[in-house]
Biotite code that builds the C-alpha atoms (Angstrom):
import biotite.structure as struc

atoms = struc.array([
    struc.Atom([-54.410, -275.961, -5.444], chain_id="A", res_id=1, res_name="MET", atom_name="CA", element="C"),
    struc.Atom([-54.208, -279.234, -6.203], chain_id="A", res_id=2, res_name="GLN", atom_name="CA", element="C"),
    struc.Atom([-55.516, -280.931, -9.722], chain_id="A", res_id=3, res_name="MET", atom_name="CA", element="C"),
    struc.Atom([-55.695, -284.829, -10.306], chain_id="A", res_id=4, res_name="ARG", atom_name="CA", element="C"),
    struc.Atom([-54.957, -286.366, -13.682], chain_id="A", res_id=5, res_name="ILE", atom_name="CA", element="C"),
    struc.Atom([-57.823, -288.588, -15.346], chain_id="A", res_id=6, res_name="SER", atom_name="CA", element="C"),
    struc.Atom([-57.374, -292.695, -16.281], chain_id="A", res_id=7, res_name="GLU", atom_name="CA", element="C"),
    struc.Atom([-57.299, -290.665, -19.803], chain_id="A", res_id=8, res_name="ASN", atom_name="CA", element="C"),
    struc.Atom([-54.260, -288.226, -19.281], chain_id="A", res_id=9, res_name="GLY", atom_name="CA", element="C"),
    struc.Atom([-56.118, -285.442, -18.668], chain_id="A", res_id=10, res_name="GLU", atom_name="CA", element="C"),
    struc.Atom([-55.590, -282.716, -16.238], chain_id="A", res_id=11, res_name="LEU", atom_name="CA", element="C"),
    struc.Atom([-58.855, -282.024, -14.299], chain_id="A", res_id=12, res_name="ILE", atom_name="CA", element="C"),
    struc.Atom([-58.773, -278.388, -13.329], chain_id="A", res_id=13, res_name="LEU", atom_name="CA", element="C"),
    struc.Atom([-60.810, -277.087, -9.661], chain_id="A", res_id=14, res_name="PRO", atom_name="CA", element="C"),
    struc.Atom([-63.962, -275.428, -10.709], chain_id="A", res_id=15, res_name="GLY", atom_name="CA", element="C"),
    struc.Atom([-62.289, -272.219, -9.001], chain_id="A", res_id=16, res_name="ALA", atom_name="CA", element="C"),
    struc.Atom([-59.574, -272.263, -11.323], chain_id="A", res_id=17, res_name="LEU", atom_name="CA", element="C"),
    struc.Atom([-61.989, -272.455, -13.997], chain_id="A", res_id=18, res_name="VAL", atom_name="CA", element="C"),
    struc.Atom([-64.005, -269.707, -12.843], chain_id="A", res_id=19, res_name="GLU", atom_name="CA", element="C"),
    struc.Atom([-60.808, -267.129, -11.869], chain_id="A", res_id=20, res_name="ARG", atom_name="CA", element="C"),
    struc.Atom([-59.701, -267.688, -15.246], chain_id="A", res_id=21, res_name="LEU", atom_name="CA", element="C"),
    struc.Atom([-63.480, -266.894, -17.196], chain_id="A", res_id=22, res_name="GLY", atom_name="CA", element="C"),
    struc.Atom([-63.339, -270.650, -18.839], chain_id="A", res_id=23, res_name="MET", atom_name="CA", element="C"),
    struc.Atom([-66.211, -272.439, -19.725], chain_id="A", res_id=24, res_name="LYS", atom_name="CA", element="C"),
    struc.Atom([-66.256, -275.958, -20.482], chain_id="A", res_id=25, res_name="PRO", atom_name="CA", element="C"),
    struc.Atom([-65.330, -277.037, -24.080], chain_id="A", res_id=26, res_name="GLY", atom_name="CA", element="C"),
    struc.Atom([-62.704, -273.621, -23.930], chain_id="A", res_id=27, res_name="ASP", atom_name="CA", element="C"),
    struc.Atom([-58.956, -274.614, -24.739], chain_id="A", res_id=28, res_name="ARG", atom_name="CA", element="C"),
    struc.Atom([-56.151, -273.335, -22.566], chain_id="A", res_id=29, res_name="ILE", atom_name="CA", element="C"),
    struc.Atom([-52.051, -272.860, -23.256], chain_id="A", res_id=30, res_name="ASP", atom_name="CA", element="C"),
    struc.Atom([-49.944, -274.969, -21.133], chain_id="A", res_id=31, res_name="ALA", atom_name="CA", element="C"),
    struc.Atom([-45.818, -273.927, -20.997], chain_id="A", res_id=32, res_name="THR", atom_name="CA", element="C"),
    struc.Atom([-43.361, -275.126, -19.351], chain_id="A", res_id=33, res_name="PHE", atom_name="CA", element="C"),
    struc.Atom([-41.486, -272.545, -17.319], chain_id="A", res_id=34, res_name="GLU", atom_name="CA", element="C"),
    struc.Atom([-38.373, -272.931, -14.997], chain_id="A", res_id=35, res_name="GLY", atom_name="CA", element="C"),
    struc.Atom([-39.561, -276.433, -13.807], chain_id="A", res_id=36, res_name="GLY", atom_name="CA", element="C"),
    struc.Atom([-43.072, -275.360, -13.604], chain_id="A", res_id=37, res_name="ARG", atom_name="CA", element="C"),
    struc.Atom([-45.694, -276.159, -15.841], chain_id="A", res_id=38, res_name="VAL", atom_name="CA", element="C"),
    struc.Atom([-47.415, -272.797, -15.940], chain_id="A", res_id=39, res_name="VAL", atom_name="CA", element="C"),
    struc.Atom([-51.407, -272.711, -17.023], chain_id="A", res_id=40, res_name="LEU", atom_name="CA", element="C"),
    struc.Atom([-53.003, -269.625, -18.824], chain_id="A", res_id=41, res_name="ALA", atom_name="CA", element="C"),
    struc.Atom([-55.721, -268.814, -21.536], chain_id="A", res_id=42, res_name="PRO", atom_name="CA", element="C"),
    struc.Atom([-55.049, -268.588, -24.680], chain_id="A", res_id=43, res_name="PRO", atom_name="CA", element="C"),
    struc.Atom([-55.501, -264.706, -25.888], chain_id="A", res_id=44, res_name="PRO", atom_name="CA", element="C"),
    struc.Atom([-59.026, -263.705, -27.357], chain_id="A", res_id=45, res_name="THR", atom_name="CA", element="C"),
    struc.Atom([-59.724, -262.662, -30.372], chain_id="A", res_id=46, res_name="ARG", atom_name="CA", element="C"),
    struc.Atom([-62.109, -260.610, -31.605], chain_id="A", res_id=47, res_name="ARG", atom_name="CA", element="C"),
    struc.Atom([-64.421, -261.879, -34.478], chain_id="A", res_id=48, res_name="PRO", atom_name="CA", element="C"),
    struc.Atom([-63.462, -260.594, -37.368], chain_id="A", res_id=49, res_name="GLY", atom_name="CA", element="C"),
    struc.Atom([-64.342, -257.531, -39.211], chain_id="A", res_id=50, res_name="ALA", atom_name="CA", element="C"),
    struc.Atom([-66.210, -257.938, -42.272], chain_id="A", res_id=51, res_name="GLY", atom_name="CA", element="C"),
    struc.Atom([-69.239, -255.924, -44.631], chain_id="A", res_id=52, res_name="ILE", atom_name="CA", element="C"),
    struc.Atom([-72.531, -256.385, -43.680], chain_id="A", res_id=53, res_name="ILE", atom_name="CA", element="C"),
    struc.Atom([-75.228, -254.431, -45.035], chain_id="A", res_id=54, res_name="ILE", atom_name="CA", element="C"),
    struc.Atom([-76.394, -251.560, -43.050], chain_id="A", res_id=55, res_name="ASP", atom_name="CA", element="C"),
    struc.Atom([-79.953, -252.814, -42.261], chain_id="A", res_id=56, res_name="PRO", atom_name="CA", element="C"),
    struc.Atom([-81.442, -248.939, -42.547], chain_id="A", res_id=57, res_name="ALA", atom_name="CA", element="C"),
    struc.Atom([-79.983, -247.798, -45.897], chain_id="A", res_id=58, res_name="THR", atom_name="CA", element="C"),
    struc.Atom([-78.879, -251.283, -47.866], chain_id="A", res_id=59, res_name="GLY", atom_name="CA", element="C"),
    struc.Atom([-75.830, -250.828, -48.425], chain_id="A", res_id=60, res_name="TRP", atom_name="CA", element="C"),
    struc.Atom([-72.905, -252.426, -47.476], chain_id="A", res_id=61, res_name="PRO", atom_name="CA", element="C"),
    struc.Atom([-70.839, -250.971, -44.680], chain_id="A", res_id=62, res_name="VAL", atom_name="CA", element="C"),
    struc.Atom([-67.821, -252.228, -43.132], chain_id="A", res_id=63, res_name="LEU", atom_name="CA", element="C"),
    struc.Atom([-68.263, -253.581, -39.489], chain_id="A", res_id=64, res_name="THR", atom_name="CA", element="C"),
    struc.Atom([-65.147, -254.160, -36.776], chain_id="A", res_id=65, res_name="GLY", atom_name="CA", element="C"),
    struc.Atom([-67.390, -257.119, -35.688], chain_id="A", res_id=66, res_name="GLY", atom_name="CA", element="C"),
    struc.Atom([-69.025, -257.885, -32.248], chain_id="A", res_id=67, res_name="GLU", atom_name="CA", element="C"),
    struc.Atom([-67.963, -256.015, -29.073], chain_id="A", res_id=68, res_name="GLY", atom_name="CA", element="C"),
    struc.Atom([-66.174, -253.954, -31.991], chain_id="A", res_id=69, res_name="ALA", atom_name="CA", element="C"),
    struc.Atom([-66.077, -250.251, -30.407], chain_id="A", res_id=70, res_name="PRO", atom_name="CA", element="C"),
    struc.Atom([-68.838, -248.046, -31.981], chain_id="A", res_id=71, res_name="VAL", atom_name="CA", element="C"),
    struc.Atom([-66.661, -245.337, -33.795], chain_id="A", res_id=72, res_name="LEU", atom_name="CA", element="C"),
    struc.Atom([-69.038, -241.700, -34.705], chain_id="A", res_id=73, res_name="THR", atom_name="CA", element="C"),
    struc.Atom([-68.154, -239.538, -37.614], chain_id="A", res_id=74, res_name="SER", atom_name="CA", element="C"),
    struc.Atom([-66.508, -237.455, -35.773], chain_id="A", res_id=75, res_name="GLU", atom_name="CA", element="C"),
    struc.Atom([-63.953, -239.829, -34.811], chain_id="A", res_id=76, res_name="MET", atom_name="CA", element="C"),
    struc.Atom([-63.287, -241.218, -38.195], chain_id="A", res_id=77, res_name="VAL", atom_name="CA", element="C"),
    struc.Atom([-62.888, -238.043, -39.399], chain_id="A", res_id=78, res_name="ALA", atom_name="CA", element="C"),
    struc.Atom([-60.459, -237.243, -36.839], chain_id="A", res_id=79, res_name="GLU", atom_name="CA", element="C"),
    struc.Atom([-58.721, -240.653, -37.496], chain_id="A", res_id=80, res_name="LEU", atom_name="CA", element="C"),
    struc.Atom([-58.101, -239.706, -40.952], chain_id="A", res_id=81, res_name="LEU", atom_name="CA", element="C"),
    struc.Atom([-56.822, -236.199, -40.595], chain_id="A", res_id=82, res_name="VAL", atom_name="CA", element="C"),
    struc.Atom([-52.929, -237.474, -40.362], chain_id="A", res_id=83, res_name="ASP", atom_name="CA", element="C"),
    struc.Atom([-53.723, -240.453, -43.284], chain_id="A", res_id=84, res_name="PHE", atom_name="CA", element="C"),
    struc.Atom([-51.782, -240.349, -46.480], chain_id="A", res_id=85, res_name="PRO", atom_name="CA", element="C"),
])
């Protein structure tokens, strides 16, 4: 797959490659030089940070793992805390 360099020195990636990497315009991409080759890869995904929110049902502050975080049941939390000092 060939690419070209713009007049501003920017690398233009083919749409199929951008799609395969799961990227969209404005996303960043990591470039490394390995063994005489340039290797492009999307940066590691970062989960949105955890924080404290107000539970809409109780009005109490609760800890959230952020958008996309797994949902834990009370039983799952109790099991995780069994070995907690």
